[in-house]
C-alpha positions, 0 to 999 in steps of 0.5 A, a space after each residue: 628360684 630352686 635352691 642350689 642344693 636341689 639342682 644345678 648351679 652355674 657360676 661364671 668364673 675368672 679363674 679355676 684350678 684343680 688342686 685335688 690331692 692324691 688323698 682326695 682322689 683315693 677318697 673319691 673327692 676333688 677340690 677346686 679353687 675358683 675366683 668368681 664375681 662376688 654376685 655369683 656367690 648369691 646363687 648358692 644356698 646354705 642348706 648344708 652350712 651350720 648356720 645362716 647369715 646371723 642378722 637374718 634371724 629375728 633378734 640378731 644383729 650385725 656385729 663387728 665381723 659384719 661391719 668389717 666385711 661391709 667396710 672392705 666391700 664399700 671402701 676397698 673391694 679389690 682387697 676382699 679376695 685377700 682379706 675375706 676368702 672364707 667361702 667353701 662350697 660342697 657339691 656332689 659333682 662339677 663340670 668346668 666349661 673353660 670356653 664359656 668360663 662357667 662352672 656347673 655344680 650339682 647339689 651345691 651348698 655353701 658350707 662356710 661363708 654364710 656371713 660373707 655371703 649375707 654381707 655381699 647380699 646386703 650390699 648389692 640389695 642396697 642399690 636400686 641400680 646394681 651397676 652402681 655397686 662395686 664389682 669385686 672377686 671372691 675366692 671359693 674352694 669347691 669340694 666335690 664330695 659325693 658322700 653326704 656324711 663327709 659333707 656334714 663332717 667337713 662343714 663342722 670342721 670348716 666352722 670350728 676354730 679357735 678365737 684369736 683375741 684382740 690382744 693377739 691381733 694388736 700385737 701382730 700389727 705392731 710387729 
């Protein structure tokens, strides 16, 4: 299969919304929020992401984050879209076919969400018959950005965060 960042990717969707701001229009970019079946995210490569699925690398293991993602998929898939909505796709162009509920992305790449994508792939790969697997939706932010340098800067920005400590998480649960 040709990598998505080299051609056209077609993703089935449940819902799509154009949320492009005036600032984005001024810069020649657009943003869409899309709810798609989880298996659709597997069509997108991670060419422009800062890293791939960590356990895919030799010597690397799944960690607590991967286990939490897997637990949601297996035990509470209808909550995945709320609990794990960290997908961001960059594309150089987008066409939305509302009649057929398909979004067509030109040179699409996942720039945030490789760990989620890896766990979804791992889950579906564990079934001989994919129809036995839980079906669930994921939420994706699609950033249409023709400027490659801006795609790189966006990938860096979207993958930079401050660690939330276990103590802070525990304290919030008691509130």
